[in-house]
N, C-alpha and C positions, 0 to 999 in steps of 0.2 A: 422653258417649252412645256406644251400642255401636258405631255406625259410625266415632266417632272415635278408638276404643280398638282396635279390631280393625284387624290387620294380615294380610298374606299370605294374603288370602282367595282370589284367583285366581292359578292359575300362570302363569308367563310362558312365552312360547316359546322353547325350551330352544334353546341354542347348542352345539351339540355338541362343539367345540374345548375351551370354558370348561367345560361338564360333564366332560369326561373329566379338564382339569387338577383341578377340584374333586375326583374321586374321586381321582385320584393323592395329593394333599394328604389326605385324609379318610382314607385306608390306614394310614399309619403312626400317626394319632391314635387310630384304632380298636384299632391291635396295642397300643400302650400301656396301654390299657385294659382289656385282656382280663383281666389278674386280679384288679381291682377289679370288673370285672362279673359275674365267676364266684362272689365273695363275697357281691357284692350281689344276685343273682340267688338266691341260696340264702338270705339273709336275706328278701329281699323273698317268695318264695314260702312261707316258714315263716309269715312274718306275716300275708300276706293269706289264707293256705288253713287253716293248723293253729291259728295263734294267733286267727283270727278265729271259728273253729270251737268253740274253746275258751270264747270271750266269747261265743257265741250268735249272732255277727254273720253276716249274710249276704252272700255275695260281691257280688251285683248291688248291693247297697247300697253298696259301695266305689266303683262303675265311673265315676261322675259327678266323685266328686273326684279320680281316676286322672286324668281326661281333661281337667280343670281344671288341674293340674299341666302336664299335658303342655302345655296351649294357653299357660301360662305362659310357661315356659321356651322354647319356640318362638316366641316372640314373637307368636302368634296372639292372643291377649287376656291382658292384664295382670291378675292373681288373686293377689296378695300374701297374702288371709285363707287364701285355699285352703293356699297354701305353708305359713303358720303353724302352720294346724290338721294337716296333714301330719307336722311336723318332731315333732308330741306324740303322734300317733295310733298305736296300740297295733297297728293291723292294717295298717298299711303302712310301708315304710320309704323314708324321704326319701335316704338315703345308695344305696339299692339301686337307686331312681328315676335318680338322677344318675349313679350308675357304669355303669348299662346303657345309658343314651339320652345321656350324656355326650358321648360323639364327634360325635354327630348336632348335640347343640345347641352345641356349641365350632364344628365345621365351619361351621355355618349362620352363628353371628356373625362366624367370622373371614373366610370367604371366600365365605360366599353357598350353601355346599353345603347342598339341603334336600331332604327326601323327603314324603309324602303327610303326615306328622304336622307337618310344620310350615308347611302352607298347605292352604287350603281352595279348593275349585273355586267357580266362580260360581252364584248359585242358579238351579236347575234343573239343574245339571249334576253334582248330588251322586252319589256313588257310594257301596258298602256299606263302603268302608273309610272315609269321609269322614263317615257319619252319625253318628256319634257327638259330632265336633265341632259340625256344623252342628246337631243338635239341641240342643246347651248354648246357643248364641246366639241360636237360633229362642226358647227358652223364657226367656231372657234379655231380648231384646226385649219379650216379651209383658208381662212384669214391670214392665220399666221404662215401659213405655206406659199399663199399668194403673195403676199404684201412687198417682198422683192423683188418679185418677177413681174408687176405691173405697174402703170404709171397714173391710174387712176380705179378707185374705188367708189360705185356707186350702191347707195341701200334704198330702195324704196319701202315706204311702209315700214322704218325703224321703229316707231315707237318711243318708247323709252330706254330701249337697249342701248348701253353703252360700250357694244363690242367695237369699235373704230377707235374710241378714246384710249381702249386699251393697247392694240396691235400698231398703229398706226403713227403715232407721236414721234418725232424726228425722223421718220422713215422717206421723208421727201416725195410722198404720194399723195395724188390728190384726192379728198374725198367730199363725196356730195351725198346727203341724207335728205329724204324728202318724206314729207307726211302732210297729215291735215294742218290745216293752218294754227287751229288752236292748241294743237298736240306740240309742235314745235314750239311755239310762243311759250308754253308751260316748259318745256324742257331746257330751253335757253335761260328762260329765269333762274329756274332750279339751279343749272350749273353754275350762274353767277352767284347765285346765295350759296353754294357750296363751295365755293372758289375753285372749281374744276377747270384746269386749262381746256379749251377747246378751240382755238383760234385758226386752227390750219384745218378745220372742216367748214363747208359751206353748206348751211341748212337752208333748204328750198322748200317753203310751205306751197302747199297746193290745195287749190280747191278744186277737184275734181269733176264737180258737178258744171264748171267753167273752164276749167285750166288743160291743156294738154300736159301731162308731167313730161312727158319727151320734148318739148318746145322750151318750158320751163328749164330744164337742163340744161338744153343747148344754150340758153338765155345767160345762165350762171358762170358759162366757160366751158362747158364738157366739149371735149376735142374727139371727134370721131376715128382720126388717124391713130390714137393712143390705143396700146393695151390696156383691157380694162376687165375690173370684177364687178360683175353685176351680182349682187346680195340678195336674194328675194325671199324671207323667211317668214313662214306660217303666215300668208298673207291670203293664197289663191283659194283658201278655203271659205274665204268669206265672200267671194267673188263669183258671177256666174261664169260659166266654161267660156263663154264667147268673148268676154272680157279676159279671161286667164290667158286664152290664145294670142289675141289682141297685142297683149302686155308683152307675153313672151317674142311675139313677133317684132314687136318695136324693139326690144333688146337686142333682137337677133342682128336686127336692120342699121342697129347704130355700132354695133360690136366692130373693131378692127381685129385684123388677123391675130391668132393668138390669145383672145380675149376667152373668159370663162363666165358662165351663168350659174350659179349656183341657187338651186330653189328647192321647196319640200313639196312632195305631195302627200295628201291622205287618200285613205279608198272611200270608194262609194259607201261602203258598209258601216265606215266610222262617221261619214259625213251625214249620213241617217239617222244614226244614234244606233243600228243594230249589233253593233261590236259586242256592248254589254248594256247592263242597266245604267250603271255610273255615267258610262258615256251619253245614252240617252238622256239622264235628267240634265247632264252639262249642255248637252244641245237643245233643251228645252230651255234651260236658264239664258243659254244665250239669245234664242230667239226673243224671249221676254223682255231681254235689255235691249233690243233693236240690232243686234249681231249674229243675225242667223248664219248657220254652217250651210253652204251652196255646193262648193265643186269638191269632187272626188273622182277618183279614176277606179274603176274595175279592177281590182288586183285579184281575186278570187283564185282564178286559173294559172296564170301566168306572170306576175307583177312587172318582172323587167321587160318584156316583150309590150305588155300594156304602156309603160312610161315611155318604152323608146317609140313606139307608133304615135302617142300623142306627141311627145317634143319633133318627130318628124314634119308633123302638120303646121307647128310652128318656127319649122325652117332650122332646128337643131338637131344634134348628133350627140347623145350621152358619153359621156366619157369615162364616168364613176357612178353606180346605182348600188346605193347601200339600203335594202331594204329591213326596219327592225322588224326584230325576233324571227328572223328565217333559219335559226337553229331549233327552235321551238315548235311544235306541233300545234300552230295555229296559224288561222286564215291572215294574210297579210295587210296590216293597218296601215302603215306609213312608209315613206323612204325619203332619202334624200339625194338628190342628183346634182351632179357637175354637168355641163353639157357645153358646147362650143357651136358656132357658127356652121351650118353645112354651106362649104364653099362651092360655089357653081362654077362648073369649068367651061371656059369659051370655045 
C-alpha cells in the first residue's frame, strides 16, 4: 500500500542544535562531491536537453520520472523500476543525478539531514516545492484504489512515468498508454534495454497533428462498454482551453457507467507565472524550450466551484476535488480531481 511504502511525509519540528550539527556534517560531504557534481551536471543537462531534443522527446515528459528517482533515493517512496529505467534512459543521467544529489542523500541516510526534497508536508499543507511529489503519490493512490474496480486503464500523455507498470502487473486489467510517436519509441526501447517486463500494456503512438487519439484508442481494442479509469496527469497545463475541453468531452463520451476520469488542473495565476518568481522563471524556461504553459482555471475565489463549473461544461461531475495547500493561507494554485460522466436521464 502507498501509506506503508511512503515515508518522510511530514516534517518534524526542527531542533536548532541538531540542525546546526547536521549542516556542519553536510558541508564537507558537499565539498567532496563538487568535482563529480560538475561533471554530472554537464552530462545531465546534455542528455536532458540536447539529447532529448535530438530524439524528439519533450522535457516535460521526463519530469515525473525524475521525481520518482528523487523520491526513491530520499526514502520517500521506493521505486526500483524507475531507477532501473533511468540507468538505461538516453535522456537522463543516473550518474548525473547521483553526483548532484548524492551529498543530500548520504547526509539524510547517515545523520538525518534533509530538505524539502526528502520529506513532504501533510495533506493540505502542500507548497509549490512539494507539488510534484504529492502529485505522484496522489495519482498512485488513485490507480492503486481503482485497479481492482475497473477493466481498462487509459493514460494519455503518460510520458516516461511508469505508474502503470507498478500497479497493474498480474491484475488482468487492460492498459493503454498514449503519447507522441518519438516518446513511446524511446520508452519502449529503454524498457527493453533495462529488461523491464511490459507486455501487458498496449502502447499507442499518436501523431496529434494528423491522428485522433480517440480513434487510435478504439483501433487498438478499447471497449466503450467496459468500466474504465482515464488518468490524465499534468497535460492540460500545456494545452489551449478549447483542446482541454474537447479532450475531456471525448473521454466522457467514451466512458461506460462507473468509469472515472482523474486529472489535474493548475490555476490561472500559476499558468501565467504570477504565483512566484520561481514559477515565473520556470514558465519562461518552458516557453523557450517550446513547451509554453497555456491553460489554467481561475481559482482565486472558490477553486472547488470553479473546477466543478469547468467540468460541467465537459459533461463531467466531480466526485473528488483535492486542492493543494488548502490548510495554508495561500491562493490555491493546483488541484487533483476525480470525476464521472454526467448521466443524461431519458
